[in-house]
C-alpha positions in Angstrom: 0.0 0.0 0.0 2.9 2.3 0.8 4.5 1.5 -2.5 1.4 2.3 -4.4 1.0 5.7 -2.6 4.7 6.5 -3.4 4.3 5.5 -7.0 1.1 7.6 -7.4 2.7 10.6 -5.8 5.8 10.3 -8.0 3.6 9.9 -11.1 1.5 12.9 -10.1 4.6 15.0 -9.6 6.0 14.0 -12.9 2.7 14.7 -14.7 2.5 18.1 -12.9 6.0 18.9 -14.0 5.2 18.0 -17.6 2.2 20.2 -17.5 4.3 23.2 -16.3 6.8 22.6 -19.1 4.0 22.2 -21.7 2.2 25.5 -21.0 2.2 26.2 -24.7 0.1 23.1 -25.3 -2.7 24.5 -23.2 -5.7 26.1 -24.8 -5.6 29.9 -25.3 -8.2 30.6 -22.6 -6.2 28.6 -20.0 -2.9 30.4 -20.9 -4.7 33.8 -20.6 -6.1 32.9 -17.3 -2.7 31.6 -16.1 -1.0 34.7 -17.3 -3.5 36.9 -15.7 -3.2 35.0 -12.4 0.6 35.2 -12.5 0.5 39.0 -13.3 -1.9 39.6 -10.4 0.2 37.5 -8.1 3.3 39.5 -9.1 1.5 42.7 -8.5 0.5 41.6 -5.0 4.1 40.5 -4.3 5.4 43.8 -5.4 2.9 45.7 -3.3 3.7 43.5 -0.3 7.5 44.1 -0.7 6.9 47.9 -1.1 4.6 48.0 2.0 7.1 46.0 4.0 10.0 48.2 3.0 8.0 51.3 3.7 7.0 50.1 7.1 10.5 49.0 7.8 11.8 52.4 6.9 9.2 54.1 9.1 10.0 51.9 12.1 13.8 52.3 11.6 13.4 56.1 11.4 11.2 56.1 14.5 13.5 53.9 16.5 16.6 55.6 15.2 15.4 58.9 16.7 14.5 57.2 20.0 17.9 55.4 20.0 19.7 58.6 19.4 17.8 60.3 22.2 18.6 57.4 24.6 22.2 57.4 23.6 22.5 61.1 24.1 20.8 60.9 27.6 23.2 58.0 28.5 26.2 60.0 27.4 25.1 63.0 29.5 24.6 60.8 32.6 28.0 59.2 32.1 29.7 62.5 31.7 27.8 63.9 34.8 28.9 60.8 36.8 32.5 61.2 35.7 32.4 64.9 36.6 31.0 64.1 40.1 33.6 61.4 40.6 36.4 63.8 39.6 35.0 66.5 41.9 35.0 64.0 44.8 38.7 63.1 44.1 39.6 66.8 44.0 37.8 67.4 47.3 39.6 64.5 49.0 42.9 65.7 47.7 42.2 69.3 48.8 41.0 68.1 52.2 44.2 66.0 52.7 46.4 69.0 51.7 44.6 71.3 54.1 44.8 69.0 57.0 48.5 68.3 56.4 48.7 65.1 58.4 47.7 62.1 56.1 46.5 59.9 59.0 44.5 62.7 60.6 43.1 63.6 57.1 42.0 60.0 56.5 40.3 59.8 59.9 38.5 63.1 59.5 37.5 62.3 56.0 36.2 58.9 57.1 34.1 60.6 59.8 32.8 63.2 57.3 31.8 60.4 54.9 30.1 58.6 57.7 28.2 61.8 58.7 27.3 62.4 55.0 25.9 58.9 54.9 23.4 59.8 57.6 22.1 62.8 55.8 18.7 62.3 54.1 16.8 64.3 51.5 16.3 64.6 47.8 16.7 68.3 47.1 19.5 70.7 47.9 17.4 72.5 50.5 16.2 69.2 52.2 19.8 67.9 52.4 21.0 71.2 53.8 18.3 71.3 56.5 18.9 67.7 57.5 22.7 68.2 57.7 22.2 71.3 59.9 19.8 69.3 62.1 22.3 66.4 62.4 25.1 68.8 63.2 23.0 70.3 66.0 22.3 66.9 67.4 25.9 65.6 67.3 27.7 68.9 67.7 29.9 70.6 65.2 32.9 71.4 67.3 36.1 70.4 65.6 38.2 71.4 68.6 38.2 69.3 71.8 37.9 70.7 75.2 41.2 70.8 77.0 41.7 68.2 79.7 41.4 69.7 83.2 43.1 68.2 86.2 40.4 68.0 88.8 42.6 66.5 91.5 43.2 68.5 94.7 46.9 68.8 94.0 46.3 70.1 90.5 45.6 73.6 91.7 42.2 73.6 90.1 39.8 76.1 91.6 36.7 74.1 90.6 34.8 72.8 93.6 34.1 69.1 94.0 30.4 68.1 93.7 30.5 66.5 97.1 31.8 67.7 100.4 31.9 70.9 102.5 33.5 73.3 100.1 30.5 73.2 97.8 28.1 73.7 100.7 30.2 76.6 102.0 30.3 78.4 98.6 26.5 78.1 98.3 25.9 79.5 101.7 28.2 82.4 101.1 26.6 83.1 97.7 23.1 83.1 99.2 24.1 85.1 102.3 23.2 82.4 104.8 
């Protein structure tokens, strides 16, 4: 059964091929119809190709503009990031040069970066306000209070918080 189907298919193909080669043997009305169908099919193929190339050109133009805009925006962001990075390097170098001591400069810069990490806000004004608030909470003094010797032998005139000298000074100040 399989052999017969194969043979029939092969014979049909051969006959179809012979018919294509023998178009001239067809009646005039069949050749006219075939020519008309082929011409119409060629016209539709041409229209389809033209429509496809037209749409392709439109899409490419539309996306070329969008791609150019995106590339331009990306380049602007990259250059802005590089400028900010360079500014940070310059500030660190200037800070180190002003402090003079490299170890002290590193420590102070580390503390400043840690403090900057605590600052919140999304605008310049918000960041400034929050930085001032944090500075008020933590103190902004860069100088340390000098150490004071509170021992009796140190010659300090400050009174101890316990004992008779404090009581005597209060009584004399109040006139008691």
